[in-house]
N, C-alpha and C positions, 0 to 999 in steps of 0.2 A: 666742474663737479661731474658732468657726464663722462669726462675723459677719466676721471678718478674711478668711477663705478665700472667702466670698460677696463681698465687695466686691473682692478680688483677680480673681476670675472675671469680675465685672462690668467691670473695668477692661480685662481682656483682650478682652472681646467688644466694648467701644467702640472699642478700639484696631484691632479686625478682625484679630487674630492668631489667635483660634482658629477652625478650619475653613480656613485658609489653607495648612496644612501647615507653618507656622512652630512651631505648638504644636497638636498635636490628641490630646487624651486619649482618643479614641475610635477610633483606627486599629486596624484588624486586620492582623496581619502573617502573611502565608502564605509557604510555601517550595515551589518547584516544579522538579523535576528534569527535565532535557531532554538529548537527546543530538543527534547530528549534524554538520554542518561548520560552520565559522567564519560563513559566510553565513547559515546557519540561525539561529544564535545571534543575530545582529543583527536578523533578522526576528522573531524570538520576543520581542526586546527591545522592538521597536517596537510589537508588539501588545499587550504588557502595558502600556506607557505609555498605550495607548488604552483598556484596560480599566481602568487606575486613574484615567483622566480621567472615565470613566463611573461608577466607585465610588470617590471621593476618599477614604472610609473605610477603604479596603483598599489594603495595601501589599504587593506580590509580590516576592520576592526569587528570581531564576532561578538555579538550581544546575546548572552544565553538566558532565556526566560524558563526557569523550570516550572513554573505553574501558572494557569490562567493566562496562557500565551495569547490566545486570540484577542482576549479583552484588553490585555496590557499593549499589544500591538495597535489595536484600535484607538486606545487611549494616546499613544504616541502620535499617530496619524492626526488625530483631532487636535492634539495639542502644539500642532506645527513642527514635531519632532521626528517625523517619519523617517525611518532607516530607508536606504537605497534598495537594498535586496531582503526579501523575506521569505522564509521557508513556509511552505503552504501544504495543506492536506486536504480533506474532504470539504473545508469551508472555503475552498479557492474563489468560488463564484459569489460569496458574501462580498468581496473585494472587487471582483471584475464587474459585477453588475451595477456597483456604485462609484466606478470610475476611479477606484483607489489604486489600482494597479494597471500598468499599461499593456496595450497589444505588442506582442513581440515580433509580428511578422515583417515588419520593415527591416528590423535589424538582422532577422533570420535570413532574409533574401540578401541584404548588404554583405553578411558574412558567408554567404554560401552555405549555410548548414542544411544537409539533406536529413530532413526530419524522418522519412520513411526508412532510410538507411540507418539511422542512429536509433530510432525508438519504435516500439510496437504501435500500429494505428490506434489501438484501443486505449493505450495510456495517453497518448497525445491527445484523444478526444476527451479524455477526463478533465484536462486543463483547458479545454477549448470551450468558447462561450460566444454564441452568435457570430459564427465564422471566424473568430480570431483566438490565437494561442496567447494565454496568459501567463503561463509558467513553463519552464522547461522541466521535464520529468526528471528526477535525480535518483531516487530509489523506487523500485517496483518488483516486489515478488508476489507471485500468484498464490493464491490459497491452493495447496495440493492435498493429495492423500498420503498420510503415514500408516503404514501396515506393518504388523508383527509378523516376520516371516515364519518364525517357528509355530505359531498358531495356525497360520494357512497351511503350512506343510503338514501339521497333525491332523487337520481336518481334511486333507485332500482337496484344498480349494485353489484354484488358479489365482495367481497375484492380480490386483486390480490394474488396469491399463485404460488408455484413453478410449477404447472401444467398448467398455462397460456399459450397460443400460441400466434403468432402475431396477428392471427385472433380476438382472446380475447382482446389484446391491443387495436386494431383498434375500435372494437365494444365498448368497455368501453370508450374510449377517444372520439367518437362521441356522446355518451350519456352524457358525463361530460362535453363537451364544450357548453358554452352558449354565444349566441350572441344577442345583442340589436341592430338591423338594422345592419350595418357594423361594429359595435364595438363589440370586444370579452371582455366580462365582466368575463368569467371563462375558462380557458384553461383546456382541459382535461389532456394533457400530456406535459412536457417539456424538453428539452435537449439542445444541441448544437453543436458546432463543436470540443470539447475537445475529444482526441483520445480515453479514455476509454470507451466512449458512443458508436461511430460508430464501435470500434475494437469488442466490445462484440457482436454486431449484426453480424459482419461478422463470428465470431466463431460460434455463434448459428445458422448459416446457413451452417455450415461444411466448412467454409472458412478458410483461413490464409493468412498471408503476406509473412513469409518465412516458407521454409520446413525445414525437420530435418538436412539437409545439408547446411542450410543458404542461400540457392538459393531463390530469390523473386518468389512468385507464386501469384501475385496480379490479374494478367489479366485472370480471371476464372469465369465462369458462377455463382459459390457460392458467390464470392465478389461482382461481379456487381449486382446480385439480391439483396444482403443484403445491399448495399451502395443505391441502387434505392429505396428500401422499406423504409428505415431509412429517406431519403429525401422526400419521399411521404407521410410521417407522416404530414410534414408541407404543402407540396404544392398540394397534391392530396385529402387527407383524412383532411386537415385542423384542425388538432387536437391539434396541438404544435405551438408555436410562431416561426417565422422565425428569422434569424440574424437581419434582417430589423426592425422586431418587437421589438426584445431586444433593438436594438439602439435607437428607437423612444421612449422608455420608460426609458432611460439612462443606458442600459446594466446592469441591476441589476443581471442577471443568474437566474437559476431555484431555486436555494436555497432561495434565498430573495423572489421570486414570491411565493414559496410555504408556507415559512412564513407568507406572507401578505393574504393567503387566496385566490389567484388568479389561482392557479394550483392543480388540483385534485390528481395528481401522477407523480412521478419524480423518476430518477435514481441518487444517490449520495452516499457518503461514511458516514464512521461513525462519522465523525466530526458534521455532521447536528444534531445528538442526544444532543449535547451539546448547539448548537445554538438554538434549538426549547424549550430549558428549559425556555427561555426568553420569549416565547410566550405561556402562561397557557391556553389561551382562545382557542387554536388551538387543535382540536380533531383528532389525528393523531396515525398512527402506521406504522409498516415496514413489509416487505415481501421479500422471495428469488426472484430473478429475473427470469423470464420467458425464454422461448425458442422457436426454430422453430424446425429445425431438432435434436437439442439437446439444453439442457441448458448452458449458459455460462455466466461468470462475470468476472470483472477485480478485483484483490486485491490490496489495496494499503497499503505500509508499509515501513519496512527497515529492514536491516540485518547488521551483525556484522562480520567484517573480520579482519585479522591479516596481517600486511605488511611482506614482504619478508625480509626487513631490520630490523625487530625486533630481537633484541638480546635475547628476552627473550619470545620466542613463545610458549613454554608449560606453563608458567604462565598465558599468554594472553589468551590462550585456557581455562584454569579453571575458568578464569573470564568469558568468553563467554558461558561456559557450565552454569555457575551459572546463569548469566544473562537472559538465555532462559529457566530456569526451572521454575517450578510452583511458587516456592517462590520468584526467582529473578524477575518474572514478576508481582507479585502480586500488587506491588505499581502502575502499570500502570493502573490497574482496581480501586483500592482504591481512586486513585486521578483522575479517570474518563478521563483518557488521551486518550487512543485508545483501539483497539481490540488486545489483546495479541497473538503472534503467536502460542503459547504453547495450543495444544489442550485440554488438561486435564483442564487448566484454563478457557478456553472458555466453557467448559460444566459444570463449576463447580457452586455452589450456588453463590459464591463471585462475579461471573461474571453475570449469568442469572438473578438473583434477586436482584442485586444492584439497588438502585434508581437513575437510570441514567436520568429521565426525570421528575424530581420534583414533584414525587408521582404518576405520570402516569405509567399505567401498559402497558409496550409495549413488545413485542416478541422477547427478546434478544437471544433465541433460532436460530434466522434466521441466525447469523452469523455461528454457528455450522453447520446449515442446508445447508449452501452456501458453505462450505469447499471443497465439493466433485465437485463443477461446477466452480470453480476458474480456468479460463483458464491460461495457461503459456504464457505470452507475449513473443515475440522472442527478449530478451533483449541482441541483437547484439553488439558488441564493438562500432558500429557505430550507435547506438540507436538514438542519437540526429539527426544525418543527415538523418536517415531514416524518423523520424517524420517531419522533415523540408520539405521533399520531399513530403510526404502525405499533409501538410499543404498548401504548396503552390498550390497545385493542386485541393485539395477538398474545398478550401475556394470559389472558383467559382461555384462548384457544390451546395454547401449549400446556395449560393446566387440565386440559379437557373438560372445561367447564362452559364451554360457548362454541357454537358451530362455527365452521369457517365461513360459510354463507352469511350469516349474520354480522360477523366481524368486518368482512370485505365489504359488505354494504355501507357499514357504518364507516370505515375508512375512507371509502370513496366519497362519501358525502361531506366528511369533515376537511377533506384535501380539497373538493371543490369551493368550501367555504373559505378555507385559509389563504388558497392560492388565487382566487378570482374573485 
C-alpha cells in the first residue's frame, strides 16, 4: 500500500501537478476579514494575489464585512470561528487588551523586519500596547491642510506651511473671511466637532487626554487653552462656521464647502484628494498641519493583526510582512486608494509623482513631511467610551452654550469613574 502511494506521488511529481496549484497537499489556508468600500475590496484582492504569488503554499480567503464590523468579528471569535488575520482601526486595543490578537514582536525579530525603516514611529505606537506591537500598520495618511490657492493669492496671504503658528492661522483666517453685510460669502477656515480636529489642537498645545499610565489628564491648562482657542476660531475670531451655521446650510461639512469654493482652508484627510479630482476648476494644494508649542496631527489608516486562535500564525505573519512591504502596498498607490504606511513607498516616485489630482501638480511630499508630527492618540481599550464622554460634553461647548472649563472638569470626572 505504501509502495503504491509512493509511486502515485512520484507520478504526480513527474506530471508537474504538485506545486502548480492543481494538487497541493501543503497549502495553508487563511481567512482574513476586511471592511471598506467596493473599491477597497478589489484592491485588497489584488494585493492578496501578489501575496499568494510570493507564497504559493498559502491561500488567503478574504471575508468582507460591510457593516457592524467589530461586532461581527467579535462574534466570530466568541463562536470559535476566528479569522486568522483581521483588519483593525482605532479599536485595536479592544482586542489586544483581551488577548484576542497576538504580539507580533517575535515574528518581527525572526523575519528581520526593521520597524523604524518601514513605518513612522508614531504609527507603530498606535498599534502598540504595554510594550508589544499587535498590528502591522497598513494604511496611514496624516490629516493635512487643504487650501484654495486663488483665494490666498487674491488676499495676498502666504500659503500655509509647517512653520505656521496659531497666530498665523487666525491672521490668515481673518483676511480670508469675506462678509457681505451679515452674510458670510467666504469662510477663512472650517472644521467642526469631529475628534481628530480638536485633539490635534490639544496636542499642538502640549496637552493630552491620557498619560502614559492611561490616567486621564484632561483638566489641565494646556487642554483648556487649546479647546478655548479652537472654539474661539468660531465665536471670537469669527473665521469658521459654527455647528449652527453648518446646520443652516444642510450640514455639508468642511469638505463639501471647500469643494464649493466657500472655504479658503481646512483640515482633512487623504480621501479629499480623490474627491477634488471631480472639481477641476478649483485651484488647490496641500500643506502639513501647523503648531503652537509643537506641530501635531492625527493619522488615519488601518493595521493588520493575527488572532490568538489562528492555527497558522507564522503563515499569517508572512502574509502581513508582505502586505506591508513596498511591493505589497504598491497597489494602494497604483489604484489611488490611500496613503501607504510603508515609508519607502511614501517617499517613492510612484507615490510622490503619481497623477493624484487629474493632472494638477500637488505637493504629495506633505504626507512624508507629516510623518514625524503624527500624534499617537491614546487608543485605550475603552476608546469608544472615552470619545462618547468627550462628545457628550463638548457638544455644548461647540454650540457656545457651556464653558470649556466646566466641560473639561466634567470630562475628567467621568473618565476617572469610567476607567478606574
